[in-house]
N, C-alpha and C positions, 0 to 999 in steps of 0.2 A: 801118637797124635795127642796133643794137649787140648784142653777145653777151648782154647782160643780159636781152634779150627772148626768148632761146632757152629753150624749156620743157624739161621732163624727157624729152619725146618727141623728142630729138635726140641724135645722136652728134656730139661735137666732139673732134677729134683734132688736136694740134699736132705738127709734125715739122720738123726742120731737116735739109736734105740737103747733102752735100758736092758740090754741083754748082751751076753758075750758073743763074739763073732761066730762061734760054732752054731749057736741057736739061730742067728740070722741066716747063715749059709743054709742050714737045714730047711728054713722056710722057703728058700728058692729052689732047692734041689730034691726034696722029698715030696712025692706026689700028694700024700695025705696032708702034710703040713701046708703045701701050696694051695690046695683046695680050700683050706680053712680061711684064707684071707684074700685071695686074688679076685680082681674084678671090682667095679664100682659098687657103691652102696646099693643094696637090693639085688645084686647079681649073685648067683650061686655057680659053683663049678662041679657039675655032676661027673665029669670025667677029666682026668689029667694024667697024661703019660709023659714022664720026664726021664729020658735016658741020659743022665748027667755025665757024659763023656764026650770028648771032641768027636764030632761026626754023629753023635747021638741025636735022635729025633725027639721033638717036643710035639705033643698034640693035646690041645686044651679045648674043652667044650664049656662055653659060658652060657648060662640061661638067665634071661631077664623077663620079668613080667611086663606085659604090654596090655593096653585096653582090649586087644583082640585075643589075649591069652599068652601063654609062655612062648618066647622066641629063643631059639638056640643059635649061637654063633660059634664057629670053629676057627681055631688058630693053629697053624702048624709052623714048624721051623726046625732049625738044626743048630746044635751047640757048636760054635766056632772056636771058642777059647775057654778053657777051664783052668784056673789056678786056685785050688781049694783054699777056702777061707779068705780069698783076696779078690778074685775077678771072675766074672761069668759073662760071656758074650754069646748071644744067639740071634738068629734071624727069626722073623715072624711074618707070616702071611695070613690073611683072612681066607678061609676056604669053605667049601660046603662040607657036609658030613663025610663025603667020599674023598676029601683031600684035594678037590679041584679048586684052583685059585679063583678068587672073586674080588671085586672092588667093594670096599666097605660102603654101605648105603650112605648117600649124601656126600661122598668125598670127592667126586669129580674125576675126570679122566687123567689128571696130573698126579693122582695118588700113586706112589710106588707100589709095585706088586709085592715087594718084600721090604721090610724095614729091619733095623738092627737095634737090639737092646743090649746095653752094657751096664753091668752092676759091679761097682767097685766098693769093696769093704775095707775098713781099717779098724783093727782092734784097738780099743781104748780101755783095756782091762775088762771090767765087767760091763762096759758099754761098747757100742759099735757105731762107727760113722759109715754112712752109705751115700754114694753118689750114683743115681740112676740116670742114664742118658738113653733116650729112645730117638734114634736118628730116623728122619723121614716123617715125623709127626710134628706139625707146627706147635709152638709153645702156647698158642691161644686156641687150640683145637679141643673138641670134645674128648679126644684121646688123652690130652694133658689133664683135663678135669678127672677123667677116669683113673689115671695113675695116682693123682693126689688122693682120691677117695680110697683106692686100693691100699695105698701106703698108710692111710689112717687106720684101715682095717688091720693091716699088718702090725702096726703099733699096738692096737688093742689086743690082737691075738697073742702076740709075743708076751704081752704083759700078763696074760692069763696062763701062759704055759709054764712048765717047770724048767724051761731052758735046756731040756734034755733032748 
């Protein structure tokens, strides 16, 4: 399915990283590398489980500081497609700590219970082009802003790494 089929209920972000494709792939599939950059500015990832194989489970805990103290959000999903160094597709649902599905705060009843994230990479030698598509998240939503901030953090993190 091409990008022309993506509706307005999708975030599509293109970035080019000054790092080889192997380094960018690792940032998406290695739990420790993923924890270093994922989430919007100010968020931390105290726990990330990434079983990077088709059918493998993803379980992410994101913590953000609020005026009332720290708040934790959990996201779970399943890897649907993995083409090493080229394509990663997974589902994502907001859940409680025990894995029970929940609707994101403030999203309304029409929010899908599961969304799909597609990460497509293209090697440009020592650089990597990436297209991120998150289906089910409107392009003008807080989720879109969160992705933009997270990818800014990825750019900064990969710039500090040894690309290994």
